[in-house]
Legacy VTK file of the C-alpha trace (Angstrom):
# vtk DataFile Version 3.0
C-alpha trace
ASCII
DATASET POLYDATA
POINTS 583 float
25.142 1.624 -16.846
21.986 2.720 -15.043
22.343 5.049 -12.131
21.896 3.491 -8.686
20.889 4.910 -5.357
23.473 5.080 -2.630
21.014 3.651 -0.105
20.705 0.450 -2.209
24.337 0.060 -3.384
27.596 -0.492 -1.600
31.156 -0.013 -2.882
34.171 -2.184 -2.042
37.847 -2.230 -3.046
39.916 -5.403 -2.660
43.624 -4.587 -2.668
46.659 -6.747 -2.013
46.902 -5.877 1.701
43.592 -4.254 2.628
39.852 -4.289 1.953
37.809 -1.074 2.025
34.020 -0.763 2.102
31.806 2.344 1.777
28.024 2.262 2.275
26.485 5.699 2.200
28.700 7.778 4.516
29.778 4.808 6.657
33.159 3.210 5.856
35.189 0.219 6.957
38.777 -0.930 6.328
40.097 -4.462 7.035
43.601 -5.909 6.677
44.169 -8.927 4.408
46.483 -11.870 4.977
47.485 -13.938 1.971
49.220 -17.200 1.273
52.248 -17.354 -1.036
49.843 -18.324 -3.821
47.876 -15.077 -3.353
44.773 -16.728 -1.795
43.399 -15.500 1.538
44.192 -17.429 4.702
41.416 -19.277 6.531
41.532 -16.919 9.516
41.398 -13.912 7.210
38.332 -15.274 5.433
36.541 -15.855 8.708
37.377 -12.408 10.096
36.243 -10.739 6.909
32.915 -12.629 6.869
32.136 -11.699 10.468
33.112 -8.046 9.983
31.111 -7.637 6.756
28.004 -9.284 8.228
28.094 -6.813 11.123
28.712 -3.941 8.728
25.869 -4.694 6.301
23.398 -5.564 9.107
21.015 -7.119 6.637
17.678 -8.498 7.884
16.251 -11.741 6.533
13.227 -9.935 5.020
15.321 -7.202 3.346
16.474 -7.495 -0.303
20.114 -8.212 -1.011
22.330 -5.152 -1.285
24.169 -4.605 -4.575
27.923 -4.388 -3.930
30.267 -3.083 -6.603
33.706 -4.629 -6.012
36.882 -3.107 -7.477
39.648 -5.747 -7.869
43.362 -5.078 -7.879
45.292 -5.389 -11.147
47.299 -8.433 -10.048
46.858 -11.182 -12.667
44.623 -9.020 -14.893
45.206 -8.766 -18.630
43.828 -6.063 -20.947
43.277 -6.609 -24.655
41.810 -4.662 -27.573
39.920 -6.970 -29.905
38.539 -6.128 -33.345
35.431 -8.081 -34.362
33.453 -8.156 -37.587
29.923 -6.783 -37.495
27.600 -9.200 -35.642
24.311 -9.199 -33.764
24.030 -8.837 -30.014
22.932 -12.476 -29.707
26.142 -13.723 -31.348
28.496 -11.210 -29.684
29.332 -13.360 -26.664
30.016 -16.390 -28.864
32.377 -14.424 -31.130
34.189 -12.966 -28.119
34.702 -16.451 -26.670
36.351 -17.554 -29.879
38.690 -14.540 -29.706
39.513 -15.236 -26.041
40.677 -18.742 -26.937
43.186 -17.188 -29.347
44.363 -14.376 -27.073
44.814 -16.125 -23.716
46.743 -19.291 -22.872
43.923 -20.719 -20.729
40.408 -21.744 -21.835
37.626 -19.202 -21.375
35.894 -21.510 -18.878
38.758 -20.822 -16.432
38.550 -17.021 -16.824
36.419 -14.285 -15.363
36.236 -11.757 -18.146
34.338 -8.718 -19.262
34.206 -6.242 -22.127
32.931 -2.874 -23.186
32.710 -1.384 -26.672
35.149 1.307 -27.746
33.488 4.411 -29.260
34.218 4.968 -32.939
35.804 8.327 -32.159
38.446 6.548 -30.049
39.079 3.481 -32.194
42.599 2.814 -33.413
43.527 3.977 -36.883
44.818 0.434 -37.665
41.311 -1.057 -37.325
39.843 -2.450 -40.524
36.844 -0.657 -41.987
33.472 -2.016 -40.796
34.925 -3.676 -37.725
34.160 -2.771 -34.125
36.729 -2.708 -31.332
36.186 -3.918 -27.761
38.204 -3.527 -24.586
38.452 -6.929 -22.883
39.788 -7.645 -19.385
40.325 -11.159 -17.993
41.568 -12.736 -14.751
41.578 -16.293 -13.433
38.163 -17.445 -12.389
39.135 -18.725 -8.932
40.274 -15.211 -7.932
36.762 -13.816 -8.443
35.025 -16.888 -7.022
36.932 -16.610 -3.747
35.618 -13.115 -3.082
32.180 -13.948 -4.458
31.713 -16.794 -1.986
32.592 -14.542 0.966
30.276 -11.716 -0.100
27.359 -13.960 -1.063
27.513 -15.613 2.357
27.181 -12.136 3.892
23.829 -11.637 2.131
24.862 -9.267 -0.690
25.096 -9.518 -4.503
28.642 -8.739 -5.734
29.488 -7.183 -9.070
33.205 -7.189 -9.934
35.116 -4.502 -11.855
38.782 -3.371 -12.109
40.000 -0.786 -9.626
42.562 0.567 -12.148
39.715 1.424 -14.558
37.487 2.832 -11.811
40.107 5.430 -10.799
39.754 6.946 -14.248
36.485 8.689 -13.244
38.210 11.107 -10.803
41.090 12.106 -13.129
40.931 15.423 -15.038
42.323 13.693 -18.143
43.623 16.911 -19.665
46.287 15.230 -21.913
45.363 12.511 -24.400
48.097 10.195 -23.122
48.477 9.823 -19.378
48.858 7.245 -16.622
47.415 6.540 -13.192
49.752 5.176 -10.518
48.151 3.870 -7.331
50.749 3.461 -4.562
49.765 0.647 -2.243
51.467 -0.694 0.845
53.756 -3.189 -0.859
52.724 -2.954 -4.509
51.642 -0.245 -6.925
49.297 -0.444 -9.928
50.081 1.395 -13.150
47.535 1.805 -15.933
48.434 3.706 -19.114
45.929 5.473 -21.352
46.345 6.333 -25.030
43.777 8.606 -26.611
41.637 8.230 -23.510
41.556 4.395 -23.697
43.352 1.940 -21.425
46.370 0.492 -23.173
48.056 -1.620 -20.498
47.927 -2.398 -16.788
50.630 -3.904 -14.596
51.666 -4.315 -10.995
54.954 -2.855 -9.734
56.881 -4.276 -6.724
57.102 -0.872 -5.046
54.884 0.714 -2.379
54.704 2.717 0.781
56.767 0.103 2.652
59.673 0.909 0.340
59.644 4.521 1.564
59.419 3.387 5.181
62.297 0.922 4.772
64.500 3.577 3.096
63.849 6.090 5.944
64.577 3.381 8.463
67.961 2.522 6.912
69.069 6.116 6.178
68.167 7.559 9.569
68.979 4.437 11.615
65.605 4.347 13.426
63.094 1.585 14.091
60.426 0.572 11.605
57.623 2.099 13.726
59.441 5.406 14.040
60.068 5.475 10.309
56.377 4.782 9.648
55.328 7.633 11.959
57.763 9.961 10.215
56.378 9.001 6.808
52.797 9.607 7.996
53.813 13.010 9.391
55.174 13.976 5.962
51.707 13.342 4.466
49.874 15.670 6.892
48.633 19.042 5.555
50.748 20.897 8.169
54.009 19.172 7.057
56.872 21.508 6.079
57.636 22.227 2.445
60.093 19.850 0.889
63.691 20.735 1.534
66.547 18.762 0.065
68.667 19.328 3.155
66.334 17.311 5.457
67.311 13.710 5.982
63.772 12.389 5.735
63.228 14.220 2.490
66.431 12.765 1.111
65.300 9.279 2.125
62.027 9.753 0.232
63.952 11.006 -2.812
66.149 7.912 -2.677
63.107 5.624 -2.526
61.517 7.424 -5.481
64.610 6.690 -7.533
63.859 2.949 -7.504
60.258 3.738 -8.573
61.541 5.868 -11.478
63.693 2.970 -12.614
60.640 0.709 -12.723
58.769 3.269 -14.816
61.488 3.509 -17.402
60.310 2.020 -20.678
56.633 2.386 -19.776
54.419 4.595 -21.936
53.367 6.810 -19.060
52.416 9.714 -21.322
52.600 13.389 -20.579
51.255 13.165 -17.015
51.105 10.710 -14.169
48.232 10.947 -11.633
49.247 9.574 -8.228
46.731 7.947 -5.845
47.125 6.072 -2.584
48.036 7.157 0.915
51.702 7.626 0.106
50.729 10.010 -2.702
49.664 12.546 -0.058
53.352 13.105 0.852
54.185 16.367 -0.872
57.655 15.377 -1.891
56.455 12.250 -3.731
54.868 14.013 -6.760
57.627 16.590 -7.188
60.427 14.116 -6.414
59.148 11.525 -8.883
58.910 14.163 -11.621
62.588 15.098 -11.024
63.676 11.450 -11.070
62.020 10.719 -14.411
64.289 11.471 -17.366
61.367 12.620 -19.559
59.341 15.792 -19.030
56.447 13.882 -17.493
54.430 15.811 -14.934
53.198 14.222 -11.707
50.039 15.234 -9.801
48.551 13.702 -6.649
44.752 13.313 -6.684
44.275 11.161 -3.592
41.127 12.231 -1.680
41.149 13.212 1.989
41.888 10.258 4.269
38.706 8.606 5.660
37.543 5.110 6.411
36.389 3.304 3.255
37.294 6.159 0.907
39.828 5.648 -1.821
40.293 6.795 -5.391
38.881 3.530 -6.762
35.782 3.604 -4.543
35.029 7.268 -5.245
35.496 6.730 -8.990
33.255 3.678 -8.878
30.550 5.656 -7.088
30.773 8.473 -9.634
30.404 6.014 -12.510
27.354 4.259 -11.049
25.469 7.054 -9.274
26.192 10.061 -11.462
27.036 8.312 -14.733
30.375 10.103 -15.109
33.245 8.514 -16.977
33.258 5.413 -19.131
30.747 2.599 -18.516
31.791 -0.103 -16.075
33.633 -3.145 -17.346
31.991 -5.977 -15.349
33.900 -9.231 -14.952
31.758 -12.307 -15.583
32.259 -16.047 -15.541
31.230 -18.524 -18.237
28.672 -21.044 -16.944
28.505 -24.599 -18.281
25.716 -23.769 -20.731
27.989 -21.393 -22.593
26.177 -18.134 -21.727
27.877 -15.428 -19.750
26.690 -14.296 -16.364
27.954 -12.696 -13.180
29.242 -14.816 -10.309
26.211 -15.228 -8.040
24.753 -17.923 -5.890
21.249 -19.156 -6.477
18.833 -17.216 -4.234
17.456 -20.346 -2.569
15.809 -18.327 0.201
13.829 -16.343 -2.352
12.900 -19.525 -4.196
11.708 -21.090 -0.949
9.744 -17.987 -0.057
8.089 -17.940 -3.479
7.171 -21.612 -3.110
5.736 -21.017 0.339
3.586 -18.145 -0.944
2.318 -20.293 -3.835
1.435 -23.074 -1.387
-0.402 -20.649 0.892
-2.413 -19.277 -2.035
-3.345 -22.861 -3.035
-4.461 -23.883 0.446
-6.172 -20.587 1.387
-9.685 -21.561 0.104
-9.567 -24.853 2.068
-8.274 -23.133 5.167
-11.068 -20.570 4.935
-13.700 -23.308 4.709
-12.264 -25.070 7.774
-12.036 -21.849 9.761
-15.609 -20.742 9.015
-17.198 -24.191 9.373
-18.318 -23.773 13.055
-19.836 -20.359 12.319
-21.705 -21.638 9.261
-22.971 -24.666 11.223
-24.435 -22.439 13.932
-26.018 -20.213 11.317
-27.587 -23.162 9.523
-28.961 -24.591 12.775
-30.526 -21.207 13.643
-32.181 -21.032 10.241
-33.659 -24.535 10.614
-34.929 -23.676 14.110
-36.613 -20.497 12.858
-38.206 -22.344 9.935
-40.541 -24.188 12.379
-42.077 -20.904 13.489
-43.090 -19.922 9.950
-46.262 -22.039 10.110
-47.317 -20.326 13.346
-46.627 -16.886 11.851
-48.665 -17.751 8.724
-51.599 -18.857 10.856
-51.566 -15.736 12.975
-51.259 -13.566 9.874
-54.240 -15.278 8.270
-56.284 -14.816 11.430
-55.467 -11.115 11.554
-56.351 -10.708 7.886
-59.676 -12.441 8.571
-60.385 -10.053 11.451
-59.517 -7.075 9.297
-61.774 -8.135 6.458
-64.771 -9.078 8.687
-64.612 -6.187 11.157
-67.969 -4.295 11.283
-67.801 -0.716 9.835
-68.737 1.061 13.066
-66.563 4.100 12.381
-67.882 4.497 8.812
-71.484 4.466 9.981
-70.695 6.870 12.825
-68.887 9.240 10.432
-71.871 9.311 8.007
-74.308 9.981 10.846
-72.222 12.823 12.178
-71.714 14.330 8.756
-75.403 14.138 7.834
-76.713 15.620 11.117
-78.283 19.071 10.572
-77.264 22.161 12.621
-78.756 22.247 16.101
-79.472 18.471 16.127
-78.628 16.464 19.261
-78.017 12.747 19.058
-79.057 11.268 22.358
-78.277 7.578 21.736
-76.871 5.412 18.960
-76.783 1.622 18.929
-75.217 -0.732 16.299
-74.557 -4.474 16.140
-72.500 -6.770 13.908
-75.490 -7.643 11.717
-75.717 -3.995 10.573
-78.790 -2.910 12.571
-78.552 0.733 13.581
-80.919 2.433 16.108
-80.736 6.199 16.517
-82.561 8.582 18.931
-82.034 12.303 18.436
-83.710 15.712 18.834
-84.064 18.165 15.916
-85.597 21.586 15.433
-88.062 20.844 12.618
-89.514 18.104 10.507
-87.644 19.493 7.509
-84.338 18.744 9.267
-85.578 15.196 9.942
-86.412 14.723 6.251
-83.028 16.148 5.126
-81.155 13.997 7.645
-82.906 10.809 6.439
-82.303 11.769 2.784
-78.586 12.332 3.357
-78.234 8.909 5.001
-79.971 7.247 2.092
-77.958 9.210 -0.530
-74.653 8.177 1.053
-75.165 4.668 -0.397
-73.966 3.066 2.850
-77.363 2.150 4.269
-79.766 -0.252 2.615
-82.851 1.417 4.142
-83.529 4.129 6.722
-86.883 4.020 8.601
-88.379 6.781 10.683
-89.910 4.891 13.583
-91.088 7.801 15.793
-91.383 11.592 15.583
-92.928 13.554 18.482
-92.606 17.110 19.842
-90.623 17.699 23.043
-92.536 19.113 25.943
-91.980 22.829 26.591
-89.271 22.932 23.841
-89.487 23.832 20.129
-87.907 20.524 19.124
-88.901 17.151 17.773
-87.851 13.831 19.296
-86.912 11.397 16.513
-86.180 7.640 16.539
-84.804 5.985 13.366
-83.753 2.510 12.397
-81.396 1.648 9.554
-79.523 -1.303 8.035
-76.114 -0.929 6.285
-75.474 -2.684 3.022
-73.424 -5.903 2.608
-69.627 -5.749 2.642
-69.092 -6.356 -1.100
-71.348 -3.357 -1.844
-69.678 -1.103 0.689
-66.173 -1.766 -0.728
-67.017 0.328 -3.816
-67.835 3.412 -1.690
-65.341 6.071 -0.636
-65.778 7.824 2.708
-63.633 10.018 4.812
-63.151 13.660 5.713
-61.477 15.981 3.221
-58.211 17.763 3.895
-60.068 21.002 4.663
-62.310 19.263 7.205
-59.312 17.694 8.932
-57.531 21.045 9.113
-60.639 22.743 10.546
-61.008 19.987 13.127
-57.397 20.550 14.268
-57.731 24.346 14.608
-61.274 24.412 16.072
-61.311 25.431 19.788
-62.383 22.845 22.304
-65.361 24.923 23.566
-68.284 24.736 21.165
-69.824 27.931 19.829
-73.485 28.431 20.525
-75.646 26.814 17.883
-72.962 24.385 16.756
-74.156 20.754 16.662
-72.412 18.500 19.163
-71.291 16.060 16.448
-69.943 18.806 14.198
-67.847 20.378 16.989
-65.697 17.275 17.318
-62.941 15.873 15.069
-64.533 13.398 12.761
-63.035 9.907 12.645
-61.408 9.102 9.316
-62.778 6.229 7.448
-60.085 3.733 6.530
-58.982 0.219 7.062
-60.122 -1.472 10.221
-57.724 -1.624 13.197
-54.849 -3.935 12.430
-53.332 -6.717 14.491
-52.370 -5.759 18.025
-55.121 -3.135 18.438
-56.667 -3.171 21.874
-60.281 -4.409 21.715
-62.941 -2.194 23.259
-63.689 -2.882 26.880
-66.995 -4.537 27.642
-69.134 -2.575 30.074
-70.274 -4.426 33.137
-73.143 -3.356 35.352
-74.148 0.272 35.551
-72.896 2.926 33.176
-69.621 4.568 34.288
-69.685 8.177 35.452
-69.814 10.687 32.624
-71.976 8.546 30.280
-75.677 8.752 29.563
-77.989 5.799 30.045
-79.756 4.491 27.012
-83.323 5.825 26.853
-85.902 3.308 26.081
-85.556 -0.374 25.382
-82.564 -1.607 23.362
-82.915 -2.562 19.739
-83.948 -6.134 18.977
-81.048 -8.597 19.010
-78.682 -5.771 20.015
-75.335 -6.799 21.382
-74.188 -5.549 24.807
-73.280 -1.872 24.590
-69.731 -0.494 24.873
-69.020 2.852 26.503
-66.157 4.786 24.903
-63.830 7.170 26.822
-65.019 10.718 27.273
-64.262 12.987 24.351
-64.051 10.122 21.795
-67.799 10.044 20.948
-70.714 12.319 21.740
-72.623 11.471 24.885
-75.230 8.793 24.417
-73.491 6.995 21.530
-72.631 3.381 22.346
-71.419 0.514 20.195
-71.356 -3.225 20.763
-67.961 -4.885 21.253
-66.028 -6.201 18.265
-66.698 -9.865 18.689
LINES 1 584
583 0 1 2 3 4 5 6 7 8 9 10 11 12 13 14 15 16 17 18 19 20 21 22 23 24 25 26 27 28 29 30 31 32 33 34 35 36 37 38 39 40 41 42 43 44 45 46 47 48 49 50 51 52 53 54 55 56 57 58 59 60 61 62 63 64 65 66 67 68 69 70 71 72 73 74 75 76 77 78 79 80 81 82 83 84 85 86 87 88 89 90 91 92 93 94 95 96 97 98 99 100 101 102 103 104 105 106 107 108 109 110 111 112 113 114 115 116 117 118 119 120 121 122 123 124 125 126 127 128 129 130 131 132 133 134 135 136 137 138 139 140 141 142 143 144 145 146 147 148 149 150 151 152 153 154 155 156 157 158 159 160 161 162 163 164 165 166 167 168 169 170 171 172 173 174 175 176 177 178 179 180 181 182 183 184 185 186 187 188 189 190 191 192 193 194 195 196 197 198 199 200 201 202 203 204 205 206 207 208 209 210 211 212 213 214 215 216 217 218 219 220 221 222 223 224 225 226 227 228 229 230 231 232 233 234 235 236 237 238 239 240 241 242 243 244 245 246 247 248 249 250 251 252 253 254 255 256 257 258 259 260 261 262 263 264 265 266 267 268 269 270 271 272 273 274 275 276 277 278 279 280 281 282 283 284 285 286 287 288 289 290 291 292 293 294 295 296 297 298 299 300 301 302 303 304 305 306 307 308 309 310 311 312 313 314 315 316 317 318 319 320 321 322 323 324 325 326 327 328 329 330 331 332 333 334 335 336 337 338 339 340 341 342 343 344 345 346 347 348 349 350 351 352 353 354 355 356 357 358 359 360 361 362 363 364 365 366 367 368 369 370 371 372 373 374 375 376 377 378 379 380 381 382 383 384 385 386 387 388 389 390 391 392 393 394 395 396 397 398 399 400 401 402 403 404 405 406 407 408 409 410 411 412 413 414 415 416 417 418 419 420 421 422 423 424 425 426 427 428 429 430 431 432 433 434 435 436 437 438 439 440 441 442 443 444 445 446 447 448 449 450 451 452 453 454 455 456 457 458 459 460 461 462 463 464 465 466 467 468 469 470 471 472 473 474 475 476 477 478 479 480 481 482 483 484 485 486 487 488 489 490 491 492 493 494 495 496 497 498 499 500 501 502 503 504 505 506 507 508 509 510 511 512 513 514 515 516 517 518 519 520 521 522 523 524 525 526 527 528 529 530 531 532 533 534 535 536 537 538 539 540 541 542 543 544 545 546 547 548 549 550 551 552 553 554 555 556 557 558 559 560 561 562 563 564 565 566 567 568 569 570 571 572 573 574 575 576 577 578 579 580 581 582
């Protein structure tokens, strides 16, 4: 038997006159009303169902609680059966054949159970190679009546014998002993030989016998006699004294019990359980009434709701694994296999079917739920697809502009880089056809020659022509005018221009004020040659009318076929340098 947790298991004892339940530390005790046949009355069944439903407080979503039910010994038969060696698969079939021989009713009408007997405890009369089993049986309708009530309360019952469950709390010092449970109107006696149950029977004697004897001997009412009996069982009760009338009444009642025990193999010791066993005079008085030297000892636990010797022994066997394994009573279904008395869990079957249906319909439900969202998304994609043609056209136009943009900055960079020290560029004019017109002042003719050579060596210009060279009045300088033409675009694409990293760093750290003798073009950050301005760049503003303040007018006549000049903001280009608009 596997150990169980107290939070998941519940323990119940069904006696002849009461029903006790223990779940954790919470207990409940209910009275039972029976018909002459031993079945419960209709009102009793209804009251028990309502009380147990309120006690268990099970929610619909919670699993069913396992309830171990200890049945009284009324109508129970114990047998020791010897079977030849067989497999576990054929064990139930062989036991059914033995039950047909041992009991006067068919096995289909019985609720029965078994447990193997260890070889160390087997009887010496057993044949070699055979195995012995302890079998208990009771009529099937007795178990089914309780099973229907408990199953309707939302729990799973498992039925055992209360007489066997009490064995777990007994010291079992002698090899042969008995356990006597004193009930209200009946008592249960189970005898053990060599630690194994030998017989179980019900005796027509109980606590009511003691109450009735006190009532008759003292001449008091039944209620007063019951209160006096309860007072004798209290811990503060006086020690037994044969001179007291109540003690004598208890001794007289125990005499009838001793007569019933005569002829029974009670063994060397009798363990007493039940509420009446707490009366001190019961154990000692019963030992004196018995003719043999049998000892009597009360082992009834402290009184509390739902706590009895059977329930505590059942909890020890299941939770802590103490004592012998449980003997579970089962019924024989129509298919011939054994199983416990349980109702089909239709709620769980329905829940499983519902979950399977939900899993089957989930993909379709997801498609229906997301259909509006997907429709809007698809409509937005179709609407945006119409703008792709416009975007392609604008992109192509921008690429065309980028590829056909005149290289004004490249030409300006080469002019500034080739200018000798002390040179001053007075005007610079360029158009889209590549015509460049330059007017500058230099210190000597050698600088003019070097400047022209550097422009030619750059590979950017197709030809550079010196149109005019004349001295400046009252100044040691030469006035120079040059014309040039840059090469076609396919030739310029193979050239690499641009300032080096050192030149860029010097341009960043150079102070804004020019040092004396530094050329104007060399004292300014040089524009980096690179790709032409991309889409979205602001086109240069076309100059209208007179030159704005801060710019120099163009000396002389403009170059032939020159486009209108564009004046750049101050600080971007040296004074006098103008470029046509990017048209």
